[in-house]
C-alpha positions as CSV (number, residue, x, y, z in Angstrom):
1,M,-50.0,123.9,22.7
2,D,-50.9,120.4,24.3
3,T,-55.2,119.2,23.7
4,R,-57.4,117.9,26.0
5,K,-60.8,116.0,24.5
6,L,-63.9,117.6,24.5
7,G,-66.7,115.4,23.3
8,P,-66.2,114.1,19.9
9,F,-63.3,117.0,19.6
10,A,-59.6,117.9,20.5
11,V,-59.2,121.1,21.3
12,S,-56.2,122.7,23.1
13,S,-55.5,123.1,26.6
14,L,-56.6,126.5,27.1
15,G,-59.5,128.0,25.5
16,L,-60.9,131.9,25.1
17,G,-63.5,132.6,27.4
18,C,-64.2,135.7,24.7
19,M,-67.4,137.4,26.6
20,N,-65.3,140.6,28.0
21,L,-64.7,141.7,24.8
22,S,-68.2,143.0,25.0
23,H,-70.1,142.5,28.4
24,A,-69.6,142.1,32.1
25,Y,-66.3,144.5,33.5
26,G,-67.3,147.4,33.3
27,T,-66.9,149.3,29.2
28,P,-65.5,146.7,26.5
29,P,-62.3,147.6,24.4
30,S,-62.7,148.4,20.4
31,P,-64.0,146.2,18.1
32,E,-60.3,146.9,16.5
33,Q,-59.0,145.5,20.2
34,G,-61.2,142.4,20.4
35,E,-60.5,141.5,16.2
36,R,-56.8,141.9,18.1
37,V,-57.4,139.3,20.7
38,L,-58.8,137.0,19.2
39,L,-57.0,136.8,16.1
40,A,-54.1,136.4,18.1
41,A,-55.7,133.6,20.0
42,L,-56.3,132.1,16.9
43,D,-52.7,132.2,15.7
44,A,-51.3,131.4,19.5
45,G,-53.0,127.8,18.4
46,V,-56.4,128.5,21.0
47,T,-58.8,125.7,19.4
48,L,-61.8,126.6,21.6
49,F,-63.7,129.6,21.5
50,D,-66.6,130.6,23.8
51,T,-68.9,132.6,23.7
52,A,-73.0,133.1,24.2
53,S,-76.1,134.6,23.1
54,L,-76.2,136.9,26.1
55,Y,-72.7,138.6,26.0
56,G,-73.6,142.0,25.4
57,F,-77.0,141.3,23.9
58,G,-75.7,139.4,20.9
59,A,-72.4,142.0,20.0
60,N,-70.1,139.9,21.1
61,E,-71.5,136.6,18.7
62,T,-71.0,139.4,16.2
63,L,-67.7,139.8,17.1
64,V,-66.8,136.2,17.0
65,G,-68.8,135.6,13.8
66,R,-67.6,138.5,11.9
67,V,-63.6,137.8,12.7
68,L,-63.4,134.1,13.2
69,K,-65.8,133.4,10.0
70,P,-62.3,133.3,8.0
71,H,-61.2,130.1,9.8
72,R,-64.1,128.5,11.1
73,D,-62.6,125.2,9.5
74,R,-59.8,126.1,12.2
75,F,-60.9,125.8,15.9
76,T,-64.2,124.2,17.8
77,L,-67.0,127.3,18.1
78,A,-68.7,126.6,22.0
79,S,-72.1,129.5,22.4
80,K,-74.9,129.0,25.1
81,G,-78.4,129.8,24.7
82,G,-81.5,129.9,27.1
83,L,-80.0,133.3,28.8
84,A,-80.6,135.8,26.1
85,G,-81.5,139.8,26.0
86,V,-84.8,140.3,25.3
87,K,-86.4,143.5,24.5
88,G,-89.0,145.1,26.0
89,D,-92.0,146.8,24.9
90,D,-90.6,150.1,26.0
91,G,-87.6,149.7,24.0
92,T,-84.6,148.4,27.1
93,V,-83.6,145.3,26.0
94,R,-83.2,143.2,29.9
95,R,-81.7,140.2,30.5
96,V,-84.3,136.8,30.8
97,I,-84.0,133.5,31.4
98,D,-86.0,131.6,29.2
99,G,-85.6,127.8,28.8
100,R,-89.0,127.0,27.3
101,P,-88.2,124.8,24.2
102,E,-89.2,127.5,21.3
103,A,-87.1,130.4,23.1
104,I,-83.9,127.7,22.4
105,L,-85.1,127.4,19.2
106,R,-85.3,130.7,18.9
107,N,-82.1,131.7,20.5
108,C,-79.6,129.3,18.4
109,E,-81.3,130.5,15.3
110,D,-80.1,134.3,16.2
111,S,-76.9,133.0,17.9
112,L,-76.2,131.2,14.1
113,R,-76.8,134.0,12.0
114,R,-74.8,136.5,14.6
115,L,-71.6,133.8,14.4
116,Q,-72.3,133.6,10.5
117,T,-72.0,129.6,10.8
118,E,-73.8,126.8,9.7
119,V,-73.1,125.0,12.9
120,I,-72.0,125.1,16.4
121,D,-70.2,122.8,17.3
122,L,-70.8,122.8,21.0
123,Y,-74.1,124.5,22.9
124,Y,-74.9,125.0,26.2
125,L,-78.0,126.2,28.1
126,H,-76.6,129.0,29.4
127,R,-78.8,128.9,32.7
128,W,-81.5,125.9,33.7
129,D,-85.0,127.7,33.8
130,K,-86.3,126.2,36.7
131,K,-89.9,127.1,35.6
132,V,-89.2,124.4,33.1
133,P,-88.3,121.1,33.4
134,I,-84.6,120.1,32.0
135,E,-85.8,117.4,30.1
136,D,-87.7,119.6,28.1
137,S,-84.9,122.1,27.4
138,V,-82.3,119.6,27.0
139,G,-85.4,117.8,24.4
140,A,-85.4,121.4,22.6
141,M,-81.5,121.3,21.9
142,S,-82.1,117.6,21.2
143,R,-83.5,118.1,18.4
144,L,-81.1,121.1,17.4
145,V,-78.3,118.1,16.7
146,E,-81.1,115.9,14.6
147,Q,-82.0,119.0,12.9
148,G,-77.8,119.6,12.3
149,K,-77.5,123.0,14.1
150,V,-75.5,122.3,16.1
151,R,-73.1,119.2,17.2
152,T,-72.4,118.6,20.4
153,L,-74.9,119.8,24.5
154,G,-73.7,121.3,27.2
155,L,-75.0,122.8,30.2
156,S,-74.1,125.7,32.7
157,E,-74.3,126.0,35.8
158,V,-75.9,123.1,36.7
159,S,-76.3,120.5,39.8
160,A,-75.0,116.6,39.7
161,N,-78.8,115.6,40.1
162,T,-79.2,117.8,37.8
163,I,-76.3,116.8,34.9
164,R,-77.6,113.1,34.9
165,K,-81.4,114.1,34.5
166,A,-80.4,116.5,31.4
167,H,-77.8,113.1,30.0
168,A,-80.4,110.9,30.4
169,V,-82.1,113.0,27.5
170,H,-79.2,113.5,25.2
171,A,-75.3,112.7,25.7
172,I,-73.9,115.7,27.8
173,T,-70.1,116.7,26.3
174,A,-69.4,119.5,28.8
175,V,-70.4,121.3,32.0
176,Q,-69.3,125.0,32.7
177,T,-69.4,126.3,35.7
178,E,-66.9,128.6,37.4
179,Y,-63.9,127.0,38.9
180,S,-60.7,128.2,40.6
181,L,-58.4,128.0,43.9
182,W,-61.1,131.1,44.9
183,T,-64.3,129.4,43.9
184,R,-64.4,125.3,44.7
185,N,-67.7,124.3,44.6
186,P,-67.7,122.0,41.4
187,E,-65.5,119.6,43.8
188,I,-68.7,119.2,46.0
189,A,-70.4,117.1,43.5
190,V,-70.2,118.1,39.8
191,L,-66.6,116.7,38.6
192,D,-67.6,113.5,40.5
193,A,-70.2,113.4,37.9
194,C,-68.9,115.0,35.0
195,R,-66.2,112.1,35.3
196,E,-68.6,109.3,36.1
197,L,-70.4,110.1,33.0
198,G,-67.6,111.2,30.5
199,I,-68.5,114.5,30.1
200,T,-65.6,117.3,30.0
201,F,-65.4,120.3,32.9
202,V,-64.5,124.1,31.3
203,A,-64.0,126.4,33.9
204,F,-64.6,130.0,33.7
205,S,-63.4,132.6,35.5
206,P,-60.0,130.8,36.0
207,V,-58.6,134.0,37.5
208,A,-60.9,134.8,40.1
209,R,-61.8,137.4,37.9
210,G,-58.9,139.2,37.9
211,F,-58.4,138.7,41.6
212,L,-55.2,136.4,41.0
213,C,-53.5,138.6,38.6
214,D,-50.8,141.1,38.4
215,A,-53.2,143.4,37.8
216,L,-55.6,143.5,40.5
217,P,-58.8,145.3,40.4
218,D,-59.5,148.6,42.6
219,V,-63.0,147.8,43.7
220,T,-63.1,151.2,44.6
221,T,-63.0,152.6,41.2
222,L,-65.3,149.5,39.1
223,E,-67.3,151.0,37.0
224,A,-71.8,150.6,37.4
225,K,-71.8,148.0,35.5
226,D,-68.7,146.0,36.5
227,I,-70.5,143.1,37.4
228,R,-68.1,142.3,39.9
229,K,-69.8,145.3,42.4
230,S,-72.4,142.9,43.0
231,M,-70.1,140.3,44.6
232,P,-69.8,139.5,47.6
233,R,-65.9,138.8,47.4
234,F,-65.5,142.4,45.8
235,E,-67.5,144.3,48.4
236,P,-64.6,146.3,50.4
237,A,-64.9,144.2,54.2
238,N,-64.6,141.3,52.5
239,Y,-62.2,142.3,49.8
240,A,-59.7,143.5,52.7
241,G,-60.0,140.1,53.8
242,N,-58.9,138.4,50.7
243,L,-56.2,140.6,49.7
244,K,-54.4,138.8,53.1
245,L,-54.2,135.7,51.2
246,L,-52.5,137.4,48.5
247,P,-48.7,137.6,50.1
248,G,-48.7,134.3,50.5
249,Y,-50.0,133.6,47.0
250,K,-47.6,135.5,45.1
251,A,-44.5,134.2,46.7
252,L,-45.2,130.6,45.6
253,A,-46.0,131.8,41.8
254,R,-42.1,133.1,42.5
255,E,-41.3,129.9,43.5
256,A,-43.1,128.1,41.0
257,G,-41.2,130.4,38.2
258,C,-44.5,132.2,37.0
259,T,-47.2,134.9,37.4
260,P,-49.7,134.7,39.8
261,A,-52.6,134.3,36.7
262,Q,-49.9,131.8,35.7
263,L,-50.3,129.9,38.6
264,A,-53.8,130.2,38.9
265,L,-54.8,128.4,35.4
266,A,-51.7,125.7,35.7
267,W,-53.1,124.7,39.6
268,L,-56.4,124.6,37.1
269,L,-54.9,122.5,34.5
270,H,-53.1,119.5,37.0
271,Q,-56.4,118.7,38.4
272,G,-57.4,116.3,35.4
273,Q,-56.3,116.3,31.6
274,D,-61.1,116.1,31.7
275,I,-61.0,119.9,32.5
276,I,-60.5,123.0,30.3
277,P,-59.6,126.5,31.5
278,I,-61.3,129.0,29.3
279,P,-60.0,132.7,31.0
280,G,-60.9,135.3,29.1
281,T,-58.4,139.0,28.0
282,T,-59.1,142.5,26.4
283,S,-54.9,142.4,26.1
284,V,-52.9,140.4,24.2
285,A,-49.9,140.6,26.1
286,H,-52.3,139.3,28.7
287,L,-53.5,136.5,26.7
288,Q,-49.9,135.5,25.8
289,E,-49.4,135.5,29.2
290,D,-52.0,133.3,30.1
291,L,-51.4,130.3,27.4
292,A,-47.9,130.2,28.6
293,A,-49.4,128.6,31.3
294,A,-49.7,125.5,29.6
295,D,-45.9,125.2,30.6
296,V,-46.3,125.5,34.0
297,K,-44.8,122.2,35.6
298,L,-46.0,121.8,39.1
299,D,-45.2,119.4,41.9
300,A,-47.9,117.8,44.7
301,G,-45.9,119.8,47.5
302,L,-46.8,123.0,45.4
303,L,-49.8,122.0,44.6
304,A,-51.4,120.8,48.2
305,R,-49.7,124.2,49.2
306,L,-51.9,126.1,46.9
307,D,-54.5,123.8,48.4
308,A,-54.2,125.1,51.5
309,D,-54.0,128.7,51.3
310,I,-56.4,129.3,49.1
311,N,-59.8,127.4,49.4
312,Q,-63.5,127.7,50.3
313,Q,-62.6,128.2,53.7
314,T,-60.0,131.1,53.6
315,V,-61.8,133.1,51.0
316,Q,-64.6,135.7,52.4
317,G,-67.8,136.6,50.8
318,N,-69.6,134.4,48.5
319,R,-69.2,134.1,44.7
320,Y,-72.7,135.6,44.0
321,S,-75.5,137.8,45.0
322,A,-78.3,136.3,46.8
323,Q,-80.3,137.2,43.3
324,A,-77.8,135.5,41.4
325,R,-77.1,132.4,43.9
326,S,-81.2,131.9,42.8
327,E,-80.9,131.2,39.0
328,V,-77.8,128.7,39.8
329,D,-78.3,125.3,40.3
330,T,-74.7,124.5,41.9
331,E,-74.3,122.7,45.3
332,E,-72.4,125.6,47.0
333,F,-70.4,125.9,50.2
């Protein structure tokens, strides 16, 4: 697979988002199936693996660490802190955003232990805790670099203004935000800020949380703990409107000679050499389908038709609920 620059690293043009092996979209696969997906990705040439303290409240890092430890010199490892599972007095583990320096340092130590590694190559602030100045959180992360516990720093779901403030404290290697044909928020200001500062953009949910795939989710059967149930775009009325976008989109995929998922990934790859999509999957077959998108070539005419058909004006519903939107720091359409 072709490589792209990620700070000091050269990584595969498509990485693997490991989240849904342990978290987010209903009942996760078995650890054995997760292991098969991770090893298949490694064998196929994926050299960027992305996880986080939050995913499965540590279970995802534990899985990645156990499976990939013997191959640690073959890939770039990314994880995240500042958002983690915290056990309360009643014993219940809850999702907590905490950007205080002491919390970030604790998150990193926990991640290193679970990942069974001495250093994390790229360490993101998963969410900016708006009660803590971004300079304080990034300052704590810079000390992790000084201590040799992480090599480079990243930010997730932040605005252009916050990126600039953070970069002034310590060089930011990557910014990670949702980006796909149906989520264009980075195009407002974040992509420009990243290019101005020489920061790589990492695109999560690049196939629109399964919407731009053949295996289209049936919103009436989503499990209670599937995070899409709380997302306005998957509410029945909005979803019915969004489904009307698919016949034209699938026709363009046929014209390009690829699957719908491959078209979504290829569109992102064509947005610039500084963009690295990180699709996730629980299936080896879907993994292989996704990675083949690196070979799909799209001409300017087809790219323009894609842009016109699926964009912030044609998609119905916000990407996050009001509560989730209050937790991110991104410019929103």
